[in-house]
N, C-alpha and C positions, 0 to 999 in steps of 0.2 A: 468576546471572551477568549482568552488564550487557553491553549490545551497543553498543560505541563505534564511531563513525565507519564505517570500511570494514566492520567486522563487522556493523553494523546493516544496511548495504546488502547484504552477502553473505547474511545471514540472510533478508532479504526476498526476494532473488532465488531462493534455494534453496526457500523456502516456496512461492513462486509457481510455479516450474517443477515442483514435485511435484503440482500440481493438474491434473486432466484438461483437455485442450483448450487449454492455455495456450501462447501464442506471444508473442514480443517483438521489438522493433526500435527504431529511432531515427527516427521520422517527423518530429520537430520540430527537433531539434538534436543534435549529437554528444554533448551532456552529459545528455540525458534518455532513459533506457532505459525504454520504455513496454511494459507487460505487458497483454495483452488475452485475453479468452475470447470466442469467437464475435463478434469485432469490437468488444466492449465493454471499455473501459479499466477496470482495477481497481487498478493499481499503477504509480507512476512513481518511478523511482530516479534520483537525480542522480549523475552521474559527475564532477561538479566537486569537486576535492579541498578547495576552500574553502567548500563548501556541501553537507555530507554529510547529506542528508535523503532521506526517502521520503515519498510522498503516497499515501494510500489513501482509498477511499470509506468513509463511516461514517454510520450512521443519526444524524440530527440530535441526538436525546437523548443518545446515546452520545458523540457528538463533543463536545458541551458538557461532559459529565462528564470526559472525558479531558483536555480543554484546561484545566479547573479543577484537575485532579489532578496534572498533570506540567508542570514548567517548560519542557520542550523539545518539547511537543506544542502546535501552534498551528493555527488554522483554515487550511485548505488554501491554500497560496500559489499565486496565479495561477489558482485554481479556485473553484468554487462553495463558499463558506465554510460553508454549512450542511451540505453533503453530503460534504465532503472534509476530511481533517486531514493535517498534515505532522508527521512524527516525526523528531527529531534525537537524537543521542547525549546522554545525560545521566543524572542520578540516577533510578533506577526504570525505565529503558528496558531491559528484559531481552529475551533471545532469545524467550522465551515470549510476551511482550507483542507483539513485532514479528510473530512467526509468527501469533498470533491475529488481529492487525489485518489482515494480508494475507489470511488465510482468510476473515475476516468480509467484507472488501471483495469478494473473489471471489464469495462467496455472494450479496451484494447485486447484483452484476452478473448472475449466473446467474439469479436469481429474476425479473429483468426480461425475460429471453429467452423467446420462444415455446418451448413444451415441445419441439417438434421440433428446435430449435437447441441445446438444453442438452446439455452433455457427460455421459458416464455418471456415475452416482451415485458420490460419493466417500465 
């Protein structure tokens, strides 16, 4: 099942909120819902109806492969383009792909935390 527009964003939000220690808010603008674990950003969801994308952290080698494989996955907009990707609705963008991307991003953020700051094992 493909994840189009609002569903892509809702899928990403649900996946993020299911992860331990996740919080979110709007620190930059009313259109960017930012998800963090222990102060580290791992997901940004746009609330702009004209720009329905999410941005996630991604290991550089995986980021390049995903950008090559999907028309609506691009290097992270406004972010470090080696370590972030943006996903928009389109062919091949499924709920599973979105959920996996959010969980992978969370894992990348958590592994950079000191052990004492890491949330419980998931």
